[in-house]
C-alpha positions as CSV (number, residue, x, y, z in Angstrom):
1,M,-9.3,-15.5,-4.3
2,P,-11.1,-16.5,-1.1
3,F,-13.0,-13.8,0.8
4,G,-13.7,-14.0,4.4
5,T,-12.2,-14.1,7.8
6,G,-12.2,-16.3,10.9
7,R,-14.1,-19.5,10.6
8,S,-14.6,-19.4,6.8
9,M,-10.9,-19.0,6.2
10,I,-10.0,-21.9,8.6
11,D,-12.5,-24.1,6.7
12,F,-11.0,-23.0,3.4
13,T,-7.4,-23.7,4.3
14,S,-8.2,-27.0,6.0
15,K,-10.4,-28.0,3.0
16,K,-13.2,-29.0,5.4
17,K,-15.8,-27.1,3.4
18,N,-16.2,-25.9,-0.1
19,I,-16.4,-22.1,-0.3
20,F,-16.9,-19.8,-3.2
21,V,-13.8,-17.9,-4.4
22,Y,-13.6,-14.9,-6.6
23,D,-11.3,-14.6,-9.5
24,A,-8.7,-12.0,-8.7
25,D,-9.4,-10.3,-12.1
26,I,-12.8,-9.1,-10.7
27,Y,-10.9,-6.6,-8.5
28,I,-9.1,-5.2,-11.5
29,I,-12.4,-4.9,-13.4
30,L,-14.1,-3.2,-10.5
31,K,-11.1,-0.8,-10.1
32,D,-11.2,0.1,-13.7
33,W,-15.0,0.7,-13.6
34,L,-14.8,2.8,-10.5
35,E,-12.0,4.9,-12.1
36,L,-14.2,5.4,-15.1
37,L,-17.1,6.7,-12.9
38,H,-14.8,8.9,-11.0
39,S,-12.9,10.2,-14.0
40,D,-15.3,12.7,-15.5
41,L,-18.6,13.8,-13.9
42,S,-19.9,15.0,-17.3
43,L,-19.8,11.6,-19.0
44,K,-23.0,10.8,-20.7
45,L,-24.7,7.4,-20.0
46,S,-23.8,6.2,-23.5
47,Q,-20.1,7.0,-22.8
48,I,-20.2,5.2,-19.5
49,L,-21.8,2.1,-21.0
50,N,-19.5,2.0,-24.0
51,E,-16.4,2.3,-21.8
52,T,-18.0,-0.4,-19.5
53,K,-18.2,-2.8,-22.4
54,K,-14.5,-2.2,-23.0
55,I,-13.6,-2.9,-19.4
56,H,-15.6,-6.2,-19.6
57,P,-18.6,-7.2,-21.5
58,E,-20.1,-9.2,-18.6
59,L,-19.9,-6.1,-16.4
60,Y,-22.0,-4.3,-19.0
61,N,-24.5,-7.2,-19.1
62,F,-24.7,-7.3,-15.3
63,L,-25.3,-3.6,-15.0
64,E,-28.0,-3.6,-17.7
65,S,-29.7,-6.6,-16.1
66,R,-29.8,-4.6,-12.8
67,G,-31.4,-1.5,-14.4
68,F,-28.3,0.7,-14.2
69,S,-29.2,2.8,-17.2
70,K,-32.6,3.7,-15.9
71,D,-31.3,4.4,-12.4
72,W,-28.3,6.4,-13.5
73,E,-30.6,8.7,-15.6
74,K,-33.0,9.1,-12.6
75,F,-30.1,9.8,-10.3
76,L,-28.8,12.5,-12.6
77,R,-32.2,14.1,-13.0
78,T,-32.6,14.3,-9.2
79,A,-29.2,15.8,-8.6
80,N,-29.3,19.6,-8.1
81,Q,-26.4,20.2,-10.4
82,L,-24.0,17.8,-12.3
83,S,-21.1,19.3,-10.4
84,S,-22.8,18.4,-7.1
85,L,-22.3,14.7,-7.8
86,T,-19.5,13.6,-5.5
87,T,-17.4,10.5,-5.6
88,R,-19.3,9.3,-2.5
89,E,-22.7,9.7,-4.3
90,R,-21.5,7.9,-7.4
91,T,-20.1,5.1,-5.3
92,G,-23.2,4.9,-3.2
93,L,-25.4,4.5,-6.3
94,M,-23.1,1.8,-7.6
95,H,-23.2,-0.1,-4.3
96,S,-26.9,0.1,-4.0
97,K,-27.4,-1.3,-7.5
98,L,-24.9,-4.1,-7.1
99,L,-26.2,-5.2,-3.7
100,S,-29.9,-4.9,-4.3
């Protein structure tokens, strides 16, 4: 699945330039993982990681290589209360780790 607008899409459709495309399955994997994170704010890290492996082993490997476990634990420690973790905060943490 191509990603882009404007000039990059014109280049892609005219085959003037090779562009990277994403397998559409990546969006299903990401959706499943975000649903996991949003499903239960009391999930322990081990539960998140075990479920992540079930969603896709390479997602688990990627998150581990980016230090997700350490950062998730740190994030939880600095939160005032577990119930104060909002969807927005969880999503922000995930984005910061994926994009850094």
